[in-house]
C-alpha positions in Angstrom: -15.1 2.2 26.6 -17.2 5.2 27.4 -20.6 4.9 28.3 -22.3 8.5 26.9 -19.9 9.1 24.0 -20.9 9.7 20.4 -18.7 8.3 17.6 -17.7 10.2 14.3 -21.1 8.4 12.0 -20.3 6.8 8.6 -23.8 7.5 6.3 -24.1 4.0 4.7 -26.3 4.7 1.5 -29.4 2.6 0.2 -30.2 3.2 -3.5 -34.0 1.0 -2.0 -35.9 2.9 0.6 -37.1 -0.5 2.2 -33.4 -1.3 3.4 -31.6 2.0 4.6 -28.2 0.0 4.9 -28.1 -3.0 3.2 -28.7 -2.9 -0.3 -27.8 -5.7 -2.0 -30.4 -7.6 0.4 -32.8 -5.1 -0.6 -32.7 -5.9 -4.3 -35.8 -7.5 -5.8 -35.4 -10.9 -7.1 -38.0 -13.1 -9.4 -39.8 -14.3 -6.9 -40.8 -11.0 -5.8 -39.6 -8.1 -3.6 -37.1 -9.0 -1.3 -37.8 -8.9 2.6 -37.8 -6.3 4.7 -34.9 -6.0 6.7 -34.8 -7.2 10.3 -33.2 -4.4 13.2 -31.9 -4.5 16.1 -30.4 -1.9 18.4 -28.9 -1.7 22.2 -26.7 0.8 23.8 -23.4 -0.8 24.3 -19.5 -0.3 25.1 -20.6 3.3 25.2 -22.3 3.7 22.0 -25.6 2.9 20.1 -24.8 -1.3 18.3 -27.3 -0.9 15.1 -27.5 -4.6 13.5 -29.6 -5.0 10.2 -30.3 -7.9 8.0 -32.8 -9.5 5.7 -34.8 -12.7 5.8 -37.6 -14.4 7.7 -38.1 -12.1 10.6 -38.2 -14.5 13.2 -35.0 -16.4 12.6 -33.1 -12.8 11.7 -34.2 -11.7 14.8 -33.2 -14.5 17.1 -29.6 -13.7 15.4 -29.5 -10.2 15.7 -30.5 -10.8 19.4 -27.6 -13.4 19.7 -25.0 -10.6 18.1 -25.9 -8.5 20.4 -25.5 -10.6 23.5 -22.0 -11.5 22.3 -21.4 -8.1 22.3 -22.8 -7.1 25.9 -20.9 -10.3 27.1 -17.6 -9.0 25.2 -18.0 -5.2 27.2 -18.3 -6.9 30.6 -14.9 -7.9 30.0 -13.3 -5.4 28.2 -14.5 -2.1 29.5 -12.4 -0.6 31.7 -15.4 2.0 32.4 -16.4 -1.2 34.7 -14.6 -2.1 38.2 -15.8 -5.7 37.9 -14.7 -6.3 34.1 -12.0 -9.1 33.7 -10.0 -6.2 32.2 -10.3 -4.3 35.2 -9.2 -7.1 37.5 -6.4 -8.3 35.3 -5.0 -4.3 35.8 -5.2 -4.5 39.5 -3.5 -7.8 39.6 -0.9 -7.0 37.0 -0.8 -10.4 36.1 -3.2 -13.8 36.2 -5.6 -16.3 33.8 -7.2 -14.7 31.7 -10.3 -16.0 29.3 -10.1 -16.8 25.6 -12.2 -13.4 24.4 -9.8 -11.1 26.8 -6.8 -13.5 25.3 -7.4 -13.0 21.6 -8.6 -9.3 21.4 -5.1 -8.6 23.3 -3.2 -10.7 21.2 -4.4 -8.6 18.2 -3.8 -5.4 19.7 -0.2 -6.5 20.8 0.3 -7.2 16.6 -1.2 -4.1 15.7 1.0 -2.2 18.1 4.1 -4.1 16.8 2.8 -3.4 13.3 2.3 0.6 14.1 5.6 1.0 16.0 3.6 1.9 19.0 1.7 4.3 17.5 -1.5 2.0 18.4 -0.9 1.0 21.9 -3.0 -1.0 24.2 -1.2 0.2 27.4 -2.1 4.0 27.2 -4.0 3.2 30.2 -1.9 5.2 32.7 -2.3 8.0 30.5 -5.6 7.8 30.4 -6.0 8.0 34.0 -3.2 10.8 34.1 -5.4 12.8 31.9 -8.6 11.7 33.6 -10.4 11.2 30.5 -12.7 9.1 31.5 -14.0 11.9 35.0 -13.8 15.9 33.9 -10.3 15.9 32.7 -7.2 17.4 34.4 -3.8 18.5 33.0 -1.2 16.0 34.9 1.8 17.6 36.3 4.8 16.9 34.8 6.0 14.4 37.1 2.6 12.5 36.9 2.9 12.5 33.2 6.3 11.4 33.9 5.9 8.2 35.6 2.5 7.2 33.7 4.7 7.5 30.6 7.5 5.5 32.2 4.7 2.8 32.6 3.4 2.4 28.7 4.9 -0.2 26.6 3.1 -3.0 24.3 6.3 -4.9 24.8 6.0 -5.1 28.5 2.4 -7.4 28.0 3.5 -11.3 27.9 0.9 -13.8 27.2 2.0 -17.6 28.2 0.7 -21.1 27.6 -3.6 -21.7 27.6 -4.5 -24.2 30.5 -8.0 -25.6 30.8 -9.2 -22.9 28.2 -7.4 -20.1 30.2 -4.0 -18.1 29.0 -2.2 -16.5 31.3 -1.2 -13.0 31.1 1.0 -10.3 32.8 1.2 -6.7 31.8 5.2 -6.2 32.9 3.5 -3.2 35.1 1.7 -1.5 32.6 -2.3 -1.0 32.1 -4.1 -1.9 29.5 -7.0 0.4 28.2 -8.8 -1.4 24.7 -11.4 1.0 24.2 -9.1 1.6 20.7 -9.8 -2.0 19.6 -12.7 -3.6 21.2 -15.6 -1.8 19.2 -13.9 -3.2 16.5 -13.3 -6.9 18.1 -16.9 -6.9 18.8 -18.1 -6.3 15.7 -16.0 -9.3 14.2 -17.6 -11.2 17.3 -21.0 -10.1 16.3 -20.6 -10.7 12.3 -19.2 -14.6 13.3 -22.7 -15.4 15.5 -24.8 -14.0 12.6 -22.6 -16.5 10.0 -23.1 -19.3 12.2 -26.9 -18.8 12.5 -27.1 -18.8 9.3 -27.3 -15.2 8.5 -26.0 -14.3 4.7 -25.3 -10.7 5.0 -25.6 -7.7 7.3 -24.7 -4.4 8.4 -23.7 -4.0 11.4 -23.5 0.2 12.8 -21.1 0.4 16.0 -21.8 4.4 16.5 -20.1 4.8 13.3 -17.6 2.3 12.6 -19.5 -0.2 10.1 -18.9 -4.1 9.7 -20.7 -5.1 6.8 -20.7 -8.9 4.8 -22.5 -10.4 2.4 -24.3 -6.7 1.2 -22.5 -6.2 -2.1 -21.5 -3.0 -3.3 -22.5 0.0 -1.2 -21.2 3.2 0.0 -20.5 5.4 2.7 -20.7 9.4 3.6 -17.8 10.0 5.8 -18.5 13.1 8.1 -16.5 16.1 7.8 -13.9 16.4 10.5 -15.5 19.4 13.2 -19.5 18.5 12.5 -20.5 14.7 12.3 -23.8 16.0 10.7 -22.3 17.1 7.4 -21.4 14.3 4.9 -17.9 15.1 3.4 -16.8 12.6 1.2 -17.9 9.2 -0.4 -16.6 6.1 -0.6 -16.8 2.7 -1.9 -17.7 0.2 0.5 -17.4 -3.7 0.4 -17.0 -6.5 2.8 -15.3 -5.6 5.6 -14.8 -2.5 8.2 -14.5 1.2 7.9 -13.5 2.9 11.1 -13.1 6.9 11.8 -10.8 8.5 14.4 -10.6 11.8 15.4 -10.0 14.1 18.4 -13.7 16.5 17.7 -16.5 14.5 19.5 -15.0 12.5 22.8 -13.0 15.9 24.5 -12.7 16.8 28.6 -11.8 20.4 29.1 -9.1 21.3 32.0 -6.6 23.7 32.5 -8.5 25.6 29.7 -7.6 23.1 27.5 -9.7 21.0 25.0 -8.2 17.6 25.5 -9.3 14.8 23.2 -9.5 11.1 23.9 -6.5 9.9 21.5 -3.6 10.3 23.3 0.1 9.7 21.3 1.4 6.6 23.3 4.9 7.6 22.4 4.9 11.3 24.2 1.6 11.0 26.6 -0.1 14.0 24.6 -3.4 14.5 23.4 -3.2 14.7 19.7 -3.5 19.0 19.1 -4.9 18.1 15.3 -8.2 18.7 13.3 -8.3 15.9 11.3 -9.5 12.7 11.1 -8.3 9.9 9.3 -11.2 6.4 8.1 -9.1 3.1 7.7 -11.3 0.7 5.4 -9.7 -3.0 6.4 -10.8 -6.8 6.3 -11.3 -7.0 9.6 -13.3 -4.7 12.2 -10.3 -5.4 14.8 -7.9 -4.5 12.4 -9.6 -1.3 11.2 -10.7 0.2 14.8 -6.7 -0.2 15.8 -5.0 1.5 12.4 -7.7 4.5 12.6 -5.9 5.3 15.8 -3.0 4.4 15.3 -2.9 7.0 11.6 -4.1 9.3 13.3 -1.8 9.5 15.9 0.6 9.1 13.1 0.5 12.3 11.2 -0.7 13.0 7.7 2.9 11.7 6.3 2.9 9.0 8.5 -0.2 7.7 7.4 0.4 8.0 3.9 3.3 5.8 4.5 1.8 3.7 6.0 -1.2 3.1 3.3 1.8 2.7 0.9 3.0 0.0 2.4 -0.2 -1.6 3.1 -2.6 -1.6 -0.2 -4.5 -4.0 1.7 -6.6 -1.5 3.8 -8.1 2.0 2.7 -6.9 5.0 4.1 -9.0 8.1 3.5 -7.4 11.6 5.4 -9.5 14.7 5.8 -8.3 17.9 6.9 -10.1 21.5 7.3 -8.7 24.5 6.1 -10.7 27.2 6.9 -13.8 26.5 5.6 -12.6 23.9 3.1 -11.6 20.4 3.6 -8.4 18.7 2.2 -9.0 14.8 1.4 -6.1 12.4 0.7 -7.2 8.7 0.0 -5.3 6.0 -0.1 -6.2 2.5 -1.6 -9.5 3.6 -1.2 -12.6 4.3 -4.3 -13.5 8.1 -3.6 -17.4 8.4 -5.5 -18.1 11.6 -4.5 -17.3 15.2 -2.9 -19.1 17.5 -0.1 -19.2 20.9 -2.3 -16.7 22.6 0.3 -14.1 19.5 0.2 -11.5 19.0 -2.4 -9.6 15.6 -3.4 -5.8 15.5 -3.7 -4.0 12.4 -5.2 -1.3 12.0 -4.2 -0.2 8.4 -3.7 -2.0 6.3 -6.1 -4.6 8.1 -8.4 -5.9 4.5 -10.2 -7.4 3.9 -6.8 -9.7 6.4 -7.0 -12.7 6.7 -9.1 -14.6 10.5 -8.5 -18.1 10.7 -9.8 -20.2 13.6 -9.5 -22.1 12.4 -6.2 -23.2 15.1 -3.9 -24.8 14.6 -0.4 
């Protein structure tokens, strides 16, 4: 989980200026206007987490602080940027008892690796190290890359029985990088904390991945794949999470190459793509991992996956010169920027394009 990386943003729209990202909670009621939103923000997991909800400012503020504390505690466990984290210790030992939190995210990661046939794989740490993606970057020699690839494979990981609240994990010679799922998992846990403390609805932003619940109908502008400050496509949003993956934001340079942070675990090579893919799913965990997996799969693979999984929504944005071609599958498209054209190549009945513009 990088410490100084900006994620590709999603701009959540509101119809009322009093509450920028939670339109449902900002509606006036018969008793008067809705209470102003309470906001808390903290730099965690290499990005800015911004949580907003309305209600009693004292009660909501405490709940938001508790939710952010939960994210901070997960960062201390799941970050491979910290040598003292639980994940780093597990990578060092290769096996041992792990906490319920690490066991839960690892169990989800294995399930998502299985469902994507390894396009998402939590055991890519050896490849991240070979390319020095958390450092200055480098192009590894062939023999080193082959050795790193030989350690990749989600099937190697075994989770054993639970004893005294701990689960036994054996990495089978692999090493874990949970950067492609940890942020979404943290958003889900934060949402659980808020619900447990009586918050009926909130909008949670983790550097561009959104997790919303109880906010009613709203929409998001997804950024241009090459320019995070340019809105490209407006999509309908409902309770759940929307995550975007691209190679344009996080990268290093080495050997005359620009090396993006997403590696194909099947080849060991960083992806060579200018596209971005956004995935809506009920959980932040699933949206986070699937946005990475579908980018690895490429356009045709992502389209096939969306066709086989109508419970997720997918937006694929592909630059072509000055224009962008958008493909939306199982997702409502509400508006397009002038330079964006929409291709309806899967299920036109799920697309409801209006004339909205940024």
